[in-house]
C-alpha positions in Angstrom: -13.9 -19.7 -1.3 -10.8 -18.0 -2.7 -7.4 -19.3 -2.0 -6.3 -16.2 -0.2 -9.2 -16.4 2.3 -8.5 -20.1 2.8 -4.9 -19.4 3.6 -5.9 -16.6 6.0 -8.4 -18.7 7.9 -6.0 -21.7 8.1 -3.1 -19.5 9.3 -5.3 -17.8 11.8 -6.6 -21.1 13.2 -3.1 -22.6 13.4 -1.4 -19.5 14.9 -4.2 -19.1 17.4 -4.0 -22.8 18.4 -0.2 -22.6 18.7 -0.2 -19.3 20.7 -2.9 -20.6 23.0 -1.1 -23.9 23.5 2.3 -22.3 24.2 0.8 -19.6 26.5 -1.2 -22.2 28.3 1.9 -24.4 28.9 3.9 -21.4 30.1 1.2 -20.1 32.4 0.6 -23.5 33.9 4.4 -23.9 34.5 4.5 -20.5 36.1 1.4 -21.3 38.2 2.9 -24.6 39.3 6.0 -22.7 40.5 3.7 -20.2 42.3 1.9 -23.1 44.0 5.2 -24.5 45.1 6.1 -21.1 46.5 2.7 -20.8 48.3 3.2 -24.3 49.7 6.7 -23.3 50.9 5.2 -20.1 52.4 2.4 -22.1 54.1 5.0 -24.5 55.6 7.1 -21.6 56.8 4.1 -19.9 58.4 3.0 -23.2 59.8 6.4 -23.6 61.4 5.9 -20.1 62.9 2.5 -21.1 64.3 4.1 -24.2 65.7 6.8 -22.2 67.4 4.2 -19.7 68.7 2.3 -22.7 70.1 5.3 -23.9 72.1 6.2 -20.4 73.2 2.6 -19.8 74.3 2.6 -23.1 76.3 5.9 -22.1 77.9 4.7 -18.6 78.7 1.5 -20.0 80.2 3.5 -22.5 82.4 5.7 -19.6 83.6 2.7 -17.3 84.3 0.9 -20.0 86.3 4.2 -21.4 87.7 3.2 -25.0 87.1 5.3 -27.7 85.4 2.3 -29.0 83.3 -0.8 -27.1 82.2 -4.2 -28.4 82.6 -6.6 -28.8 79.6 -8.2 -25.3 80.1 -4.8 -23.7 80.3 -3.7 -25.6 77.2 -6.8 -24.4 75.3 -6.1 -20.9 76.2 -2.4 -21.1 75.1 -3.4 -22.7 71.8 -6.0 -20.0 71.2 -3.4 -17.3 71.7 -0.9 -19.1 69.4 -3.1 -19.6 66.4 -4.6 -16.1 66.5 -1.6 -14.2 65.3 0.0 -15.8 62.2 2.5 -14.0 59.9 1.4 -12.5 56.6 4.8 -12.0 54.9 4.6 -15.3 53.0 1.7 -14.3 50.7 -0.7 -17.0 51.9 -4.3 -16.3 53.0 -4.4 -17.6 56.5 -7.8 -19.1 57.4 -7.2 -20.7 60.7 -5.7 -23.6 62.6 -6.7 -26.5 64.8 -4.7 -28.4 67.5 -5.5 -31.9 68.6 -4.0 -33.8 71.5 -3.2 -37.5 71.2 -6.3 -39.6 70.7 -8.3 -36.8 69.0 -8.8 -36.3 65.2 -8.2 -39.9 64.3 -11.3 -39.8 62.0 -9.1 -38.3 59.3 -11.0 -35.0 59.5 -9.6 -31.8 61.0 -11.9 -29.0 61.9 -10.1 -25.6 61.5 -11.6 -22.4 62.7 -11.4 -19.5 60.3 -11.0 -15.9 61.2 -14.8 -15.4 61.0 -15.4 -18.3 63.3 -16.6 -20.7 60.5 -15.4 -24.2 60.4 -13.6 -25.9 57.4 -13.4 -29.7 57.1 -10.0 -30.9 55.8 -8.5 -34.3 55.3 -5.7 -35.2 57.8 -2.2 -35.2 56.2 -1.5 -38.0 56.9 -3.2 -39.9 59.7 -2.3 -38.2 63.0 -0.8 -41.4 64.4 1.5 -41.7 61.4 3.1 -38.3 61.6 6.8 -37.9 62.4 7.7 -35.3 64.9 9.3 -32.2 63.4 8.1 -32.8 59.9 5.5 -30.8 58.0 2.9 -32.4 55.7 1.1 -30.3 53.2 -1.4 -30.7 50.4 -3.8 -28.6 48.2 -7.4 -29.4 49.0 -10.7 -28.4 47.4 -13.9 -28.0 49.3 -17.1 -26.1 49.1 -15.3 -22.9 50.1 -12.6 -23.2 47.4 -9.0 -24.1 47.1 -6.9 -24.4 50.3 -3.4 -25.4 51.4 -3.6 -27.6 54.5 -0.4 -28.1 56.6 0.0 -30.4 59.6 2.8 -31.5 61.9 3.3 -33.2 65.3 4.3 -31.0 68.3 5.7 -32.5 71.5 5.1 -30.7 74.7 5.1 -31.6 78.5 1.3 -31.7 78.3 1.6 -34.5 75.7 1.8 -35.0 71.9 -0.2 -32.4 69.9 -1.1 -32.2 66.2 -1.2 -28.8 64.6 -3.3 -28.1 61.5 -3.2 -24.8 59.6 -5.3 -23.8 56.6 -4.4 -21.2 53.9 -6.8 -19.8 51.3 -5.3 -19.8 47.7 -8.5 -19.0 45.7 -6.9 -15.7 44.7 -4.0 -17.6 43.1 -6.4 -19.7 41.1 -8.5 -16.7 40.1 -5.4 -14.9 39.0 -4.5 -18.0 37.0 -7.9 -18.2 35.3 -7.7 -14.4 34.5 -4.2 -14.9 33.1 -5.5 -17.7 30.8 -8.3 -15.5 29.6 -6.0 -12.6 29.0 -3.5 -14.8 27.2 -6.2 -16.2 25.0 -7.4 -12.7 24.2 -3.9 -11.4 23.5 -3.0 -14.5 21.6 -6.2 -14.2 19.4 -5.4 -10.5 18.7 -1.8 -11.3 17.9 -2.8 -14.2 15.7 -5.3 -12.0 13.9 -2.6 -9.4 13.3 -0.1 -11.9 12.1 -2.7 -13.6 9.9 -3.6 -10.3 8.4 0.0 -9.7 7.6 0.3 -13.2 6.1 -2.9 -12.6 4.1 -1.5 -9.3 2.7 1.7 -11.1 1.7 -0.1 -14.0 0.2 -2.3 -11.6 -1.8 0.8 -9.9 -3.0 2.4 -13.2 -3.9 -0.8 -14.5 -5.6 -1.5 -11.3 -7.5 0.2 -12.7 -10.7 -2.0 -15.7 -10.4 -5.0 -13.5 -10.0 -3.9 -11.4 -13.0 -3.3 -14.6 -15.0 -6.8 -15.9 -14.1 -8.4 -12.6 -15.2 -6.4 -12.7 -18.5 -7.4 -16.3 -19.2 -11.0 -15.5 -18.4 -10.9 -12.7 -20.9 -9.3 -15.0 -23.5 -12.0 -17.6 -22.8 -14.6 -14.9 -23.4 -13.0 -14.1 -26.8 -10.7 -11.2 -26.1 -7.6 -12.8 -27.6 -5.6 -9.5 -27.6 -5.4 -9.4 -23.8 -1.9 -9.7 -22.4 -0.3 -9.8 -18.9 2.2 -7.2 -17.8 5.6 -8.9 -17.4 7.0 -7.8 -14.0 8.1 -9.2 -10.6 10.5 -12.0 -9.9 11.7 -14.7 -12.2 8.7 -17.0 -11.5 6.2 -14.2 -12.0 7.9 -13.1 -15.3 8.0 -16.7 -16.6 4.3 -17.2 -15.7 3.4 -13.9 -17.4 5.4 -14.7 -20.5 3.9 -18.2 -20.7 0.4 -16.8 -20.5 1.2 -14.2 -23.1 2.6 -16.9 -25.4 -0.5 -19.0 -24.9 -2.7 -16.0 -25.7 -0.6 -15.2 -28.8 -0.8 -18.8 -29.9 -4.6 -18.9 -29.4 -5.0 -15.5 -31.2 -2.8 -16.7 -34.1 -4.8 -20.0 -34.4 -8.1 -18.1 -34.2 -7.0 -15.6 -36.8 -5.8 -18.4 -39.0 -9.1 -20.3 -38.7 -11.0 -17.1 -39.3 -8.9 -16.5 -42.4 -9.4 -20.0 -43.6 -13.2 -19.7 -43.0 -13.3 -16.3 -44.7 -11.2 -17.6 -47.6 -13.4 -20.7 -48.1 -16.5 -18.5 -47.9 -15.0 -16.3 -50.5 -14.2 -19.4 -52.6 -17.8 -20.7 -52.3 -19.3 -17.3 -53.1 -17.0 -16.8 -56.1 -17.7 -20.4 -57.3 -21.4 -19.7 -57.1 -20.9 -16.6 -59.1 -18.7 -18.4 -61.7 -21.0 -21.3 -62.1 -24.0 -19.1 -63.1 -22.6 -18.7 -66.6 -22.1 -22.4 -67.5 -25.4 -23.3 -65.7 -27.2 -20.7 -67.7 -25.7 -22.0 -71.0 -26.6 -25.6 -70.1 -30.2 -24.7 -69.1 -30.6 -22.5 -72.2 -29.4 -25.1 -74.7 -31.0 -27.9 -72.9 -34.3 -26.1 -73.2 -33.7 -25.5 -76.9 -33.2 -29.3 -77.4 -36.3 -30.0 -75.3 -38.8 -27.5 -76.7 -37.7 -27.1 -80.3 -39.7 -29.4 -82.5 -37.2 -29.8 -85.3 -33.5 -29.7 -84.6 -31.0 -30.3 -87.4 -28.0 -32.5 -87.0 -25.7 -29.4 -87.0 -27.7 -27.6 -84.4 -27.9 -30.8 -82.2 -24.2 -31.2 -82.4 -23.6 -27.6 -81.7 -26.0 -27.5 -78.7 -24.7 -30.7 -77.3 -21.1 -29.5 -77.7 -21.8 -26.3 -75.8 -23.5 -28.3 -73.0 -20.6 -30.7 -72.7 -18.1 -27.9 -72.7 -19.9 -26.0 -70.0 -20.4 -29.1 -67.9 -16.7 -29.9 -68.3 -15.9 -26.4 -67.2 -18.1 -26.8 -64.1 -16.4 -30.1 -63.3 -12.9 -28.6 -63.6 -14.0 -25.5 -61.6 -15.4 -27.5 -58.7 -12.4 -29.9 -58.7 -9.9 -27.1 -58.5 -11.9 -25.3 -55.8 -12.0 -28.5 -53.7 -8.2 -28.9 -54.1 -7.6 -25.3 -53.2 -9.8 -25.5 -50.1 -8.3 -28.7 -48.8 -4.6 -28.1 -49.7 -3.7 -26.8 -46.3 -5.4 -29.7 -44.4 -4.4 -32.5 -46.7 -2.1 -35.1 -45.2 0.9 -35.4 -47.7 2.6 -38.6 -48.5 6.2 -37.2 -48.8 8.8 -39.3 -50.5 12.1 -38.8 -52.3 11.4 -38.3 -56.0 13.6 -37.9 -59.1 12.8 -34.5 -60.6 13.5 -35.7 -64.2 11.2 -38.7 -63.7 8.5 -36.5 -62.2 8.6 -33.9 -65.0 8.8 -36.6 -67.6 5.6 -38.2 -66.3 3.9 -34.8 -66.1 4.9 -34.0 -69.7 3.5 -37.4 -70.8 0.2 -36.5 -69.1 -0.2 -32.8 -70.0 1.5 -32.9 -73.4 -1.4 -34.5 -75.3 -3.9 -32.1 -73.9 -1.8 -29.1 -74.9 -1.2 -30.6 -78.4 -5.0 -30.8 -78.9 -5.0 -27.1 -78.5 -2.2 -26.6 -81.0 0.5 -25.9 -78.3 3.7 -27.8 -77.9 5.1 -28.8 -74.5 9.0 -29.0 -74.3 11.0 -30.4 -71.4 14.8 -30.3 -70.7 16.9 -29.9 -67.6 18.9 -31.3 -64.8 18.0 -34.2 -62.5 18.0 -34.3 -58.7 16.0 -35.7 -55.8 13.4 -33.7 -54.0 11.0 -34.6 -51.2 7.4 -34.2 -52.3 3.9 -35.7 -52.6 4.2 -37.1 -56.1 0.5 -36.7 -57.2 0.0 -33.3 -55.5 3.2 -31.9 -57.0 2.1 -33.2 -60.5 -1.0 -31.1 -60.0 1.2 -28.1 -59.4 3.1 -28.8 -62.7 -0.1 -29.4 -64.6 -1.7 -26.1 -63.4 1.4 -24.1 -64.3 1.5 -25.7 -67.8 -2.3 -25.2 -68.2 -2.0 -21.5 -67.2 0.9 -21.1 -69.7 -1.2 -22.7 -72.4 -4.2 -20.4 -71.8 -1.9 -17.4 -72.3 -0.5 -18.8 -75.5 -1.8 -18.9 -79.1 -2.0 -22.0 -81.3 1.4 -22.8 -82.7 3.3 -21.5 -79.7 5.1 -23.7 -77.2 5.3 -24.0 -73.4 8.8 -24.7 -72.0 9.3 -26.9 -68.9 12.8 -26.7 -67.4 14.6 -28.0 -64.3 17.9 -26.5 -63.1 20.0 -27.5 -60.1 20.9 -24.7 -57.7 22.7 -24.5 -54.3 19.5 -24.1 -52.4 17.5 -26.7 -54.3 16.0 -27.6 -57.7 14.5 -24.7 -59.7 11.6 -25.9 -61.9 10.3 -23.3 -64.4 7.4 -23.1 -66.8 7.5 -20.3 -69.4 5.5 -19.3 -72.4 5.6 -16.7 -75.2 2.0 -15.5 -74.6 0.3 -12.3 -73.9 2.3 -11.6 -70.7 1.3 -9.4 -67.7 2.0 -6.0 -66.2 3.6 -5.7 -62.8 0.3 -4.7 -61.3 -1.4 -7.7 -62.7 1.5 -10.0 -61.7 0.9 -9.0 -58.0 -2.7 -10.2 -58.1 -2.4 -13.4 -60.1 -2.1 -15.6 -56.9 -5.4 -14.4 -55.6 -8.2 -16.9 -56.0 -10.5 -16.3 -59.0 -8.4 -13.5 -60.4 -8.0 -13.6 -64.2 -5.8 -11.2 -66.1 -7.8 -11.7 -69.3 -11.2 -12.9 -68.3 -12.5 -13.4 -71.8 -9.5 -15.5 -72.8 -9.5 -17.5 -69.5 -13.2 -18.3 -69.7 -12.9 -19.2 -73.3 -10.1 -21.6 -72.4 -12.2 -23.1 -69.5 -10.4 -21.3 -66.7 -11.7 -19.9 -63.5 -8.7 -18.1 -62.0 -7.9 -20.9 -59.4 -4.8 -22.6 -61.0 -2.0 -20.3 -59.7 -3.6 -20.0 -56.2 -3.7 -23.7 -56.0 0.0 -23.8 -57.0 1.0 -21.4 -54.3 -0.8 -23.5 -51.7 0.8 -26.7 -52.8 4.3 -25.0 -52.9 3.8 -23.9 -49.3 3.1 -27.4 -48.2 6.4 -28.5 -49.8 8.4 -25.6 -48.3 8.9 -24.4 -51.8 8.9 -20.8 -53.2 7.1 -19.5 -56.3 8.3 -16.5 -58.2 7.2 -15.1 -61.6 8.5 -12.8 -64.3 6.4 -11.4 -67.0 6.3 -8.7 -69.7 3.3 -7.8 -71.8 3.5 -9.2 -75.3 6.7 -11.2 -74.5 5.5 -13.9 -72.1 5.6 -15.2 -68.6 8.0 -17.4 -66.6 7.0 -19.0 -63.3 9.8 -20.5 -61.1 9.3 -23.1 -58.3 12.4 -23.5 -56.0 12.1 -26.9 -54.1 14.6 -27.7 -51.4 16.8 -30.8 -51.9 15.8 -34.0 -50.2 18.2 -35.1 -47.5 19.1 -38.8 -47.9 21.4 -40.4 -45.4 22.6 -37.1 -44.2 23.4 -35.8 -47.7 21.2 -33.7 -50.0 19.8 -35.4 -53.1 21.6 -33.3 -55.7 22.4 -35.6 -58.7 23.7 -33.0 -61.1 
């Protein structure tokens, strides 16, 4: 069940219970007051009947001119007195009974109603315990309904008499029950109306939550471009902005992962294409050595050399591809490193390989401290020097320099080789791109070196730029931020 419906049902139940309880308490209080008024009216009417009884007895004595009436005359006077009660007090007069001393001591009074029926009522209190001039009343229930019974002691010359009057109040109880039913119906209707208003307000308040739920569901289904409309109060706006930020973050991550997956697929596809040539050469010359019956020493050395060169090329190609594919996920071991020490070590490693190809590696420059992963940064330097060597002819030199600047250390690798046009220079950072494919393949390249350098530079917050002119040469610049040591940068110029 949705939250709005739960709130509606809960509010409806609570409001209905509250309205019913309050209306019930108020109606019962009002009914209690009405019963008190009815009892007061019954007592007043009883007093009138009592006065009528005394007046009737007096009138009968006067008419018969006797000081004391006999029992027959008393019965006649009593009958005349109880037949004409008042009706101004709002009570339903049922009848009355009069007992003389010694009668009615069984605690039951028999009152005659207007229709001649008898109603049995408890004495209030025992007749012998009544105080003259005082009325006793109580609400009684019998098979005929609810009644108010009133009794009092009356003293006359004929002896002590006990007067009982009975008043029907069923109509009052019926009205009370009808009022309860009406209050319950009106309370339910009012509760329903108020609950509907609350439901509408809750729906309006929860609309941003509903919109957020729909947006998140669409995002979960793969629609990462979905955004919430920023509107409403401060809380709604903050919620919408948070959801939009979440969606943007998810979209960015998904696009990044898709880009990585696409790039790696491209790397693998290109690698498979690039490896066809060395594999073909290895298979071809391997078959020649296997099926040719007589192979001279010169041919054997030539074939074996080609196989070794192509195998080495495959090894270098797969190694560089692995480095390039893992560069963005590799956990770096960053440490403060002296630039001069780092480049001296790189020169010692790369220099012999370049000299074997007839190329000289030169290093001069400033010193300073940068924060880097030593081995990964050496790989960047090695690839830059290797690319420079591939673009150079035997007898030329590759120049490695380091220069301190305000924003960090600038490391440059330059050559005097074939150079590149501006159009080619824009593409050299793309994986597997080679400006001169015949020269690069001849030198054992696959177009991955500079792409790997760019990835390594990104991981070090460094920036790579290049300048080149055809026939003049190329210079690549790597700007690495200074390492902060103890709150100060590691510039040691």
